[in-house]
VONUVEX-884279 format. One record per atom (N, C-alpha, C): residue in three letters; x, y, z. Coordinates in steps of 0.2 Angstrom, whole numbers, padded with zeros to 4 digits, always signed. Example, Ala and Ser with C-alpha at 12.3 -4.5 7.8 and 13.67 -1.06 7.14 Angstrom:
<sites>
ALA+0066-0028+0039/ALA+0062-0022+0039/ALA+0066-0016+0039/SER+0064-0011+0035/SER+0068-0005+0036/SER+0064+0000+0039/
</sites>
This chain:
<sites>
MET-0026-0105-0183/MET-0021-0100-0180/MET-0022-0100-0173/PHE-0028-0100-0170/PHE-0028-0099-0163/PHE-0027-0105-0159/THR-0027-0111-0162/THR-0026-0117-0158/THR-0019-0120-0159/SER-0015-0116-0163/SER-0008-0119-0165/SER-0003-0115-0162/ASN+0003-0118-0159/ASN+0008-0115-0156/ASN+0013-0113-0161/PRO+0014-0106-0162/PRO+0018-0104-0168/PRO+0026-0105-0166/PHE+0027-0106-0160/PHE+0034-0108-0158/PHE+0036-0115-0159/ALA+0031-0119-0160/ALA+0033-0126-0161/ALA+0036-0127-0168/THR+0033-0124-0173/THR+0035-0124-0180/THR+0042-0121-0181/LEU+0043-0116-0176/LEU+0050-0112-0176/LEU+0055-0116-0174/THR+0054-0122-0170/THR+0060-0126-0168/THR+0063-0130-0174/GLU+0060-0130-0180/GLU+0063-0133-0185/GLU+0069-0129-0188/VAL+0069-0123-0187/VAL+0074-0119-0189/VAL+0079-0116-0184/ILE+0076-0115-0178/ILE+0079-0112-0172/ILE+0079-0117-0166/SER+0084-0118-0163/SER+0084-0123-0158/SER+0080-0121-0152/PRO+0077-0125-0148/PRO+0074-0123-0142/PRO+0078-0120-0137/ALA+0084-0122-0137/ALA+0089-0119-0132/ALA+0091-0112-0134/MET+0091-0110-0140/MET+0092-0103-0142/MET+0086-0099-0140/MET+0080-0101-0141/MET+0074-0097-0139/MET+0074-0097-0132/GLN+0075-0102-0128/GLN+0075-0101-0121/GLN+0081-0096-0118/GLY+0086-0096-0122/GLY+0092-0092-0120/GLY+0089-0085-0121/TYR+0085-0083-0126/TYR+0083-0077-0128/TYR+0078-0075-0122/ILE+0074-0079-0120/ILE+0069-0077-0114/ILE+0073-0075-0108/VAL+0078-0079-0106/VAL+0083-0078-0100/VAL+0086-0071-0101/LEU+0088-0070-0107/LEU+0092-0063-0109/LEU+0087-0058-0108/MET+0081-0058-0110/MET+0076-0053-0109/MET+0074-0052-0101/VAL+0074-0057-0098/VAL+0073-0057-0090/VAL+0079-0053-0087/LEU+0085-0054-0089/LEU+0091-0051-0087/LEU+0091-0044-0089/LEU+0089-0042-0095/LEU+0088-0035-0097/LEU+0083-0031-0093/VAL+0078-0034-0091/VAL+0073-0031-0087/VAL+0075-0029-0080/MET+0079-0035-0077/MET+0081-0034-0071/MET+0087-0028-0071/GLY+0091-0029-0076/GLY+0097-0024-0076/GLY+0094-0017-0077/GLY+0089-0016-0082/GLY+0087-0010-0083/GLY+0083-0007-0077/THR+0080-0011-0074/THR+0076-0008-0068/THR+0081-0006-0062/ILE+0086-0010-0061/ILE+0091-0008-0056/ILE+0095-0001-0059/LEU+0097-0001-0065/LEU+0100+0005-0068/LEU+0095+0011-0067/ASP+0089+0010-0068/ASP+0084+0016-0068/ASP+0083+0018-0061/MET+0083+0013-0056/MET+0083+0015-0049/MET+0089+0019-0047/LEU+0095+0017-0049/LEU+0101+0020-0047/LEU+0101+0027-0050/HIS+0099+0028-0057/HIS+0099+0034-0060/HIS+0095+0039-0057/LYS+0088+0037-0056/LYS+0083+0042-0053/LYS+0083+0042-0046/LYS+0087+0038-0043/LYS+0088+0037-0035/LYS+0081+0036-0032/SER+0077+0033-0035/SER+0070+0032-0033/SER+0070+0028-0026/ALA+0074+0023-0026/ALA+0074+0019-0020/ALA+0077+0023-0014/THR+0082+0027-0015/THR+0085+0031-0010/THR+0080+0036-0008/TYR+0076+0039-0012/TYR+0071+0044-0011/TYR+0065+0040-0007/PHE+0064+0034-0009/PHE+0058+0030-0005/PHE+0060+0029+0002/PHE+0066+0027+0003/PHE+0068+0025+0010/PHE+0069+0031+0014/GLU+0072+0036+0011/GLU+0073+0043+0015/GLU+0066+0046+0017/ASN+0061+0046+0012/ASN+0055+0048+0013/ASN+0051+0044+0019/ALA+0052+0038+0019/ALA+0049+0034+0024/ALA+0052+0035+0031/LYS+0058+0036+0031/LYS+0061+0038+0038/LYS+0059+0045+0040/LYS+0058+0050+0035/LYS+0056+0057+0037/LYS+0049+0056+0039/ALA+0045+0052+0036/ALA+0038+0052+0038/ALA+0037+0048+0045/LYS+0041+0044+0046/LYS+0041+0040+0053/LYS+0042+0045+0058/LYS+0046+0050+0057/LYS+0047+0055+0063/LYS+0041+0059+0064/SER+0037+0060+0059/SER+0031+0065+0060/SER+0025+0061+0062/ALA+0026+0054+0063/ALA+0020+0050+0064/ALA+0017+0051+0071/LYS+0010+0051+0071/LYS+0006+0052+0077/LYS+0005+0046+0081/ARG+0005+0040+0077/ARG+0004+0034+0081/ARG+0008+0028+0077/SER+0008+0022+0080/SER+0012+0017+0077/SER+0007+0012+0074/VAL+0009+0011+0067/VAL+0004+0006+0063/VAL+0007-0001+0065/SER+0002-0005+0067/SER+0003-0012+0068/SER+0005-0016+0062/GLY+0008-0022+0063/GLY+0010-0027+0058/GLY+0003-0029+0054/GLY-0002-0030+0058/GLY-0008-0033+0055/GLY-0011-0027+0050/GLU-0011-0021+0053/GLU-0013-0015+0048/GLU-0009-0015+0042/LYS-0003-0016+0043/LYS+0002-0016+0037/LYS+0000-0021+0032/VAL-0001-0027+0034/VAL-0003-0033+0030/VAL-0010-0031+0027/ALA-0015-0029+0030/ALA-0021-0027+0027/ALA-0020-0022+0022/MET-0016-0017+0023/MET-0015-0012+0018/MET-0011-0015+0012/ALA-0007-0019+0013/ALA-0004-0023+0007/ALA-0009-0026+0003/VAL-0013-0030+0006/VAL-0019-0033+0003/VAL-0023-0028-0001/SER-0025-0023+0002/SER-0029-0018-0001/SER-0025-0015-0007/VAL-0019-0013-0007/VAL-0015-0011-0012/VAL-0015-0016-0018/LEU-0014-0023-0016/LEU-0014-0028-0021/LEU-0021-0028-0025/THR-0026-0028-0021/THR-0033-0029-0024/THR-0035-0022-0027/ASN-0033-0017-0025/ASN-0036-0010-0028/ASN-0031-0007-0033/GLU-0025-0005-0031/GLU-0020-0002-0036/GLU-0018-0007-0041/VAL-0016-0013-0039/VAL-0013-0018-0044/VAL-0018-0022-0048/MET-0023-0026-0044/MET-0027-0030-0048/MET-0033-0027-0052/THR-0035-0022-0049/THR-0041-0018-0052/THR-0040-0011-0054/ALA-0034-0009-0054/ALA-0032-0002-0056/ALA-0037+0003-0053/GLY-0038+0003-0047/GLY-0043+0007-0043/GLY-0041+0014-0043/GLU-0034+0016-0044/GLU-0032+0023-0044/GLU-0034+0027-0050/PHE-0037+0024-0055/PHE-0039+0027-0061/PHE-0047+0029-0060/SER-0048+0035-0060/SER-0055+0038-0059/SER-0059+0038-0066/ASN-0055+0038-0071/ASN-0058+0038-0078/ASN-0059+0030-0080/PRO-0066+0028-0080/PRO-0067+0021-0082/PRO-0064+0019-0088/GLN-0064+0023-0093/GLN-0061+0021-0100/GLN-0053+0019-0099/ARG-0050+0024-0095/ARG-0043+0023-0094/ARG-0041+0017-0090/ARG-0046+0016-0085/ARG-0045+0010-0081/ARG-0046+0003-0085/LEU-0051+0003-0089/LEU-0052-0003-0093/LEU-0047-0004-0098/SER-0044+0001-0101/SER-0039+0001-0105/SER-0032-0002-0102/HIS-0031+0000-0096/HIS-0025-0002-0092/HIS-0026-0009-0090/LEU-0032-0011-0088/LEU-0033-0018-0086/LEU-0032-0023-0092/LEU-0035-0021-0098/LEU-0034-0025-0104/LEU-0026-0026-0106/MET-0023-0020-0105/MET-0016-0021-0106/MET-0012-0025-0101/MET-0014-0024-0095/MET-0010-0027-0089/MET-0011-0035-0090/TYR-0018-0037-0090/TYR-0019-0044-0090/TYR-0017-0047-0097/GLY-0018-0043-0102/GLY-0016-0046-0109/GLY-0008-0047-0109/PHE-0004-0042-0106/PHE+0003-0043-0106/PHE+0005-0049-0101/ILE+0002-0050-0096/ILE+0003-0056-0091/ILE+0002-0062-0095/LEU-0004-0063-0098/LEU-0006-0069-0102/LEU-0001-0070-0108/PHE+0001-0065-0111/PHE+0005-0065-0117/PHE+0012-0068-0115/VAL+0015-0064-0110/VAL+0022-0066-0108/VAL+0022-0073-0105/ALA+0017-0075-0101/ALA+0017-0081-0097/ALA+0017-0087-0102/THR+0012-0086-0107/THR+0011-0092-0111/THR+0017-0092-0116/THR+0020-0087-0118/THR+0026-0087-0122/THR+0031-0091-0119/ALA+0033-0090-0113/ALA+0038-0093-0109/ALA+0036-0101-0108/ILE+0030-0102-0107/ILE+0028-0109-0106/ILE+0029-0113-0113/MET+0026-0110-0118/MET+0027-0113-0125/MET+0034-0114-0127/ILE+0038-0109-0125/ILE+0045-0110-0128/ILE+0049-0115-0123/PHE+0048-0115-0117/PHE+0051-0120-0113/PHE+0048-0127-0113/SER+0042-0127-0115/SER+0039-0134-0116/SER+0036-0134-0123/PRO+0040-0134-0129/PRO+0038-0134-0135/PRO+0034-0140-0138/ASP+0034-0146-0134/ASP+0031-0152-0136/ASP+0024-0153-0133/THR+0022-0148-0129/THR+0016-0148-0125/THR+0010-0149-0130/PRO+0006-0154-0130/PRO+0000-0154-0135/PRO-0006-0150-0134/SER-0006-0146-0128/SER-0011-0142-0126/SER-0013-0137-0131/THR-0020-0136-0133/THR-0022-0131-0137/THR-0024-0125-0133/LEU-0025-0125-0127/LEU-0027-0120-0123/LEU-0021-0114-0122/LEU-0015-0116-0122/LEU-0009-0112-0121/LEU-0009-0107-0128/PRO-0009-0110-0134/PRO-0010-0105-0140/PRO-0016-0101-0140/GLN-0021-0103-0137/GLN-0027-0099-0137/GLN-0026-0093-0132/LEU-0024-0095-0126/LEU-0022-0089-0121/LEU-0017-0084-0124/TRP-0012-0087-0128/TRP-0007-0083-0130/TRP-0010-0078-0135/HIS-0014-0080-0140/HIS-0018-0076-0144/HIS-0022-0071-0141/ILE-0026-0073-0136/ILE-0031-0069-0132/ILE-0027-0063-0129/GLY-0021-0065-0125/GLY-0017-0060-0122/GLY-0014-0055-0127/ALA-0012-0057-0133/ALA-0010-0052-0138/ALA-0015-0048-0140/LEU-0021-0050-0141/LEU-0027-0046-0143/LEU-0029-0041-0138/MET-0029-0044-0132/MET-0031-0039-0126/MET-0026-0033-0126/LEU-0020-0035-0126/LEU-0014-0030-0126/LEU-0015-0025-0131/ALA-0016-0028-0138/ALA-0017-0023-0143/ALA-0023-0019-0143/ILE-0029-0021-0141/ILE-0035-0017-0140/ILE-0034-0012-0135/GLY-0032-0014-0129/GLY-0031-0009-0124/GLY-0026-0004-0125/GLY-0020-0006-0128/GLY-0015-0002-0130/GLY-0017+0003-0136/TYR-0020+0001-0141/TYR-0022+0006-0146/TYR-0027+0011-0144/TRP-0032+0008-0140/TRP-0037+0012-0137/TRP-0034+0018-0133/PHE-0029+0016-0129/PHE-0025+0021-0125/PHE-0021+0026-0129/TRP-0018+0023-0134/TRP-0013+0027-0138/TRP-0017+0032-0143/ILE-0022+0030-0146/ILE-0026+0034-0150/ILE-0031+0039-0147/VAL-0034+0037-0142/VAL-0040+0040-0139/VAL-0039+0043-0132/ILE-0036+0039-0128/ILE-0036+0041-0120/ILE-0030+0045-0118/ARG-0024+0045-0122/ARG-0018+0048-0119/ARG-0020+0056-0118/VAL-0017+0058-0113/VAL-0018+0065-0111/VAL-0016+0070-0116/ASP-0011+0069-0119/ASP-0008+0074-0124/ASP-0013+0074-0131/VAL-0017+0068-0131/VAL-0021+0068-0137/VAL-0028+0070-0135/SER-0031+0067-0129/SER-0038+0069-0127/SER-0039+0076-0124/ALA-0034+0078-0121/ALA-0034+0084-0117/ALA-0031+0090-0120/GLU-0025+0089-0124/GLU-0021+0094-0127/GLU-0021+0095-0134/GLY-0025+0090-0137/GLY-0026+0090-0144/GLY-0021+0089-0149/LEU-0015+0086-0146/LEU-0010+0084-0150/LEU-0011+0078-0155/PRO-0008+0077-0161/PRO-0010+0071-0165/PRO-0007+0065-0162/TRP-0011+0059-0162/TRP-0009+0053-0159/TRP-0003+0050-0162/LEU-0001+0052-0168/LEU+0005+0050-0171/LEU+0011+0053-0169/ARG+0011+0058-0164/ARG+0016+0061-0161/ARG+0020+0056-0157/PHE+0027+0056-0157/PHE+0031+0051-0154/PHE+0036+0054-0150/GLU+0037+0053-0144/GLU+0043+0055-0140/GLU+0046+0049-0136/ARG+0052+0050-0133/ARG+0056+0045-0130/ARG+0052+0042-0125/ALA+0048+0046-0121/ALA+0043+0044-0116/ALA+0038+0039-0118/ASP+0037+0039-0125/ASP+0032+0034-0128/ASP+0035+0027-0130/LEU+0041+0026-0128/LEU+0045+0020-0130/LEU+0041+0014-0128/PHE+0039+0014-0121/PHE+0036+0008-0118/PHE+0030+0006-0122/ILE+0025+0011-0123/ILE+0019+0009-0125/ILE+0019+0007-0133/VAL+0024+0011-0136/VAL+0024+0009-0144/VAL+0028+0002-0145/SER+0033+0001-0141/SER+0036-0006-0142/SER+0031-0011-0139/LEU+0027-0010-0134/LEU+0022-0015-0132/LEU+0017-0016-0137/LEU+0014-0011-0141/LEU+0010-0012-0146/LEU+0013-0015-0152/ALA+0019-0013-0154/ALA+0022-0017-0159/ALA+0023-0024-0158/THR+0025-0026-0152/THR+0026-0033-0150/THR+0020-0037-0151/SER+0014-0035-0148/SER+0008-0038-0149/SER+0006-0039-0156/THR+0006-0033-0160/THR+0004-0033-0167/THR+0008-0037-0171/PHE+0015-0037-0171/PHE+0019-0041-0175/PHE+0018-0049-0173/ALA+0017-0050-0166/ALA+0016-0057-0164/ALA+0010-0060-0168/LEU+0004-0056-0168/LEU-0002-0058-0171/LEU-0001-0059-0178/ILE+0002-0054-0182/ILE+0004-0055-0189/ILE+0008-0061-0190/TRP+0013-0062-0186/TRP+0018-0068-0187/TRP+0014-0074-0187/SER+0009-0075-0182/SER+0005-0081-0181/SER+0000-0082-0187/TYR-0003-0076-0189/TYR-0008-0077-0194/TYR-0004-0079-0201/THR+0002-0077-0202/THR+0005-0079-0208/THR+0008-0085-0208/GLY+0007-0089-0202/GLY+0010-0096-0202/GLY+0016-0097-0198/GLY+0018-0092-0195/GLY+0024-0093-0191/GLY+0031-0094-0195/GLY+0036-0097-0192/GLY+0042-0098-0195/GLY+0046-0091-0196/LEU+0051-0092-0200/LEU+0056-0086-0201/LEU+0053-0081-0206/GLY+0055-0075-0206/GLY+0052-0070-0211/GLY+0052-0063-0208/ILE+0049-0059-0212/ILE+0049-0052-0209/ILE+0045-0051-0203/PRO+0039-0054-0203/PRO+0034-0053-0197/PRO+0038-0055-0190/PHE+0042-0061-0191/PHE+0045-0064-0185/PHE+0051-0059-0183/ALA+0055-0056-0188/ALA+0060-0052-0187/ALA+0058-0046-0183/LEU+0052-0043-0186/LEU+0049-0037-0183/LEU+0046-0039-0176/PHE+0044-0044-0175/PHE+0042-0047-0168/PHE+0047-0047-0163/ILE+0053-0050-0165/ILE+0059-0050-0161/ILE+0062-0044-0160/LEU+0062-0039-0165/LEU+0065-0033-0164/LEU+0061-0029-0159/SER+0054-0029-0160/SER+0050-0025-0155/SER+0050-0027-0148/SER+0050-0034-0147/SER+0051-0037-0140/SER+0058-0035-0137/THR+0063-0035-0141/THR+0070-0034-0139/THR+0070-0026-0136/VAL+0067-0022-0140/VAL+0066-0015-0138/VAL+0062-0014-0132/LEU+0057-0018-0131/LEU+0052-0017-0126/LEU+0056-0019-0119/PHE+0059-0025-0119/PHE+0063-0028-0113/PHE+0070-0025-0112/GLY+0073-0023-0118/GLY+0079-0020-0117/GLY+0079-0013-0116/GLY+0074-0009-0117/GLY+0073-0002-0116/GLY+0070+0000-0110/VAL+0071-0005-0105/VAL+0068-0003-0098/VAL+0071+0003-0095/TYR+0077+0004-0096/TYR+0081+0010-0093/TYR+0078+0017-0096/TRP+0076+0017-0102/TRP+0073+0023-0106/TRP+0066+0023-0106/SER+0062+0018-0103/SER+0055+0018-0103/SER+0052+0019-0096/LYS+0045+0018-0096/LYS+0042+0018-0089/LYS+0041+0011-0087/PHE+0044+0006-0090/PHE+0043-0001-0088/PHE+0045-0002-0080/ALA+0050+0001-0078/ALA+0053+0000-0071/ALA+0048+0003-0066/HIS+0044+0008-0068/HIS+0039+0011-0064/HIS+0034+0006-0061/MET+0032+0001-0065/MET+0027-0004-0063/MET+0029-0007-0057/PHE+0036-0008-0056/PHE+0038-0012-0050/PHE+0039-0008-0044/PHE+0040-0001-0045/PHE+0040+0004-0039/PHE+0033+0006-0037/LYS+0029+0006-0041/LYS+0022+0009-0040/LYS+0018+0006-0034/PRO+0018-0001-0033/PRO+0014-0004-0028/PRO+0018-0002-0021/ALA+0024-0002-0021/ALA+0028-0001-0015/ALA+0026+0007-0012/ALA+0026+0011-0017/ALA+0025+0018-0016/ALA+0018+0019-0013/ALA+0013+0015-0016/ALA+0006+0016-0014/ALA+0005+0013-0007/HIS+0009+0008-0005/HIS+0008+0005+0001/HIS+0011+0010+0007/GLN+0017+0013+0005/GLN+0020+0017+0009/GLN+0015+0024+0011/LYS+0012+0026+0006/LYS+0007+0031+0006/LYS+0002+0030+0011/ARG-0001+0024+0011/ARG-0006+0022+0015/ARG-0004+0022+0022/ILE+0002+0019+0023/ILE+0005+0019+0030/ILE+0006+0026+0033/ILE+0008+0031+0029/ILE+0009+0038+0031/ILE+0002+0041+0033/MET-0003+0039+0029/MET-0010+0042+0031/MET-0012+0039+0037/ALA-0011+0032+0038/ALA-0014+0029+0044/ALA-0010+0031+0050/ASP-0004+0033+0050/ASP+0000+0034+0056/ASP-0001+0042+0058/GLY-0005+0045+0054/GLY-0006+0052+0056/GLY-0001+0057+0053/GLY+0005+0055+0050/GLY+0010+0059+0048/GLY+0008+0063+0042/ARG+0004+0060+0037/ARG+0001+0064+0032/ARG+0007+0068+0028/GLU+0013+0066+0028/GLU+0018+0069+0024/GLU+0019+0076+0026/ASN+0017+0078+0032/ASN+0017+0085+0035/ASN+0012+0089+0032/LEU+0007+0086+0029/LEU+0002+0090+0026/LEU-0004+0091+0031/PRO-0007+0097+0031/PRO-0013+0098+0036/PRO-0018+0093+0036/PRO-0022+0091+0041/PRO-0027+0087+0041/PRO-0033+0090+0037/ASP-0038+0086+0035/ASP-0044+0088+0032/ASP-0049+0091+0037/TYR-0050+0097+0036/TYR-0054+0101+0041/TYR-0061+0102+0038/ASP-0066+0102+0043/ASP-0073+0104+0041/ASP-0073+0112+0042/LEU-0073+0115+0037/LEU-0073+0123+0037/LEU-0079+0126+0041/THR-0084+0122+0041/THR-0090+0125+0045/THR-0090+0124+0053/ASP-0085+0120+0055/ASP-0084+0118+0062/ASP-0082+0124+0066/PRO-0086+0127+0071/PRO-0084+0133+0075/PRO-0077+0132+0078/GLU-0075+0126+0080/GLU-0068+0125+0083/GLU-0063+0126+0078/VAL-0064+0124+0071/VAL-0059+0125+0066/VAL-0059+0133+0064/GLN-0064+0136+0065/GLN-0065+0143+0063/GLN-0061+0147+0069/ARG-0062+0145+0075/ARG-0058+0148+0080/ARG-0050+0147+0080/LYS-0049+0141+0077/LYS-0041+0140+0076/LYS-0039+0143+0070/PHE-0043+0144+0065/PHE-0040+0148+0059/PHE-0045+0154+0058/PRO-0044+0159+0061/PRO-0049+0165+0061/PRO-0050+0168+0054/ASP-0045+0166+0049/ASP-0045+0169+0042/ASP-0051+0166+0039/ILE-0053+0160+0041/ILE-0059+0156+0037/ILE-0065+0160+0037/PRO-0068+0162+0043/PRO-0074+0166+0044/PRO-0073+0173+0041/THR-0067+0176+0042/THR-0065+0183+0039/THR-0066+0183+0032/TYR-0063+0178+0028/TYR-0063+0179+0021/TYR-0069+0174+0018/MET-0071+0169+0021/MET-0076+0165+0018/MET-0083+0165+0021/GLY-0083+0168+0027/GLY-0090+0168+0031/GLY-0090+0163+0035/LYS-0096+0163+0040/LYS-0097+0158+0045/LYS-0099+0151+0042/ASN-0102+0151+0036/ASN-0104+0145+0032/ASN-0100+0145+0025/PRO-0094+0143+0025/PRO-0090+0143+0019/PRO-0094+0139+0013/PRO-0094+0141+0007/PRO-0098+0138+0002/PRO-0094+0132+0000/ASN-0098+0127-0003/ASN-0095+0121-0006/ASN-0091+0123-0012/MET-0084+0122-0012/MET-0080+0124-0018/MET-0082+0120-0024/GLY-0086+0115-0024/GLY-0088+0111-0030/GLY-0082+0106-0032/LEU-0083+0103-0038/LEU-0079+0098-0040/LEU-0072+0100-0043/CYS-0071+0107-0043/CYS-0065+0110-0046/CYS-0063+0107-0052/ILE-0057+0104-0053/ILE-0054+0102-0059/ILE-0058+0096-0062/LYS-0062+0092-0057/LYS-0066+0087-0059/LYS-0073+0089-0062/ALA-0075+0095-0062/ALA-0081+0098-0064/ALA-0083+0096-0071/GLU-0078+0096-0075/GLU-0078+0095-0082/GLU-0072+0091-0085/ARG-0073+0088-0091/ARG-0067+0085-0094/ARG-0062+0090-0096/ALA-0056+0089-0095/ALA-0051+0093-0098/ALA-0050+0093-0105/LYS-0053+0097-0109/LYS-0053+0097-0116/LYS-0054+0104-0119/HIS-0048+0108-0118/HIS-0049+0115-0120/HIS-0044+0118-0126/TYR-0043+0113-0130/TYR-0038+0115-0136/TYR-0043+0118-0141/
</sites>
């Protein structure tokens, strides 16, 4: 199972050109759905307008070298290692899904466009990617989701916002079942194709497009913090500093000369109050 290319046996009943056409169609659907999502939510318009607004309140100019360093930091932190997740379980789940998805999709495209490749490594990576995707996805869906872990709602509850994760799980699950049952045509293959079509064709109604916008937004946020604009938010003050207390006399009036440490606030305990 793990060393055989399930798409190779499929070429006996479906032409490689038809399978390749399906891959191209899915790519076009993702592109089209992302563009429609950006037009509908006006996320690109907001992004550029917010960048212009932030530039007016900048205290200094950020050099090109700094911007490149920030882009590298975003790539290594927010993208490659999911550093924005403070919850280690959520971070690991996200990494399993992300790298599993990349492995699964990349090897699928390679095996379909090169069905005669004798390599056994590609099928192994395909199965590993599907397993990583399924493990990370089910872990998130059943255990980690906020409305399940913090709000006490049943994990079986489904809303339109869950379209992406559910179609993602269905695609990886039915792909593994299809491979385990020997490939070829049949119900597992039909469910695999249906779920993958919903996944890539439902970009407009899911959070898929968010993945493309998120790194750009993270990079822009770093620039805003570096140029001193801070999106017009006040700087981080040391409340015990006498100069800060003279500037803001309400601090010693209501909090004393040595304001207490406010603690971890919402991070003091896990949100689980249902």
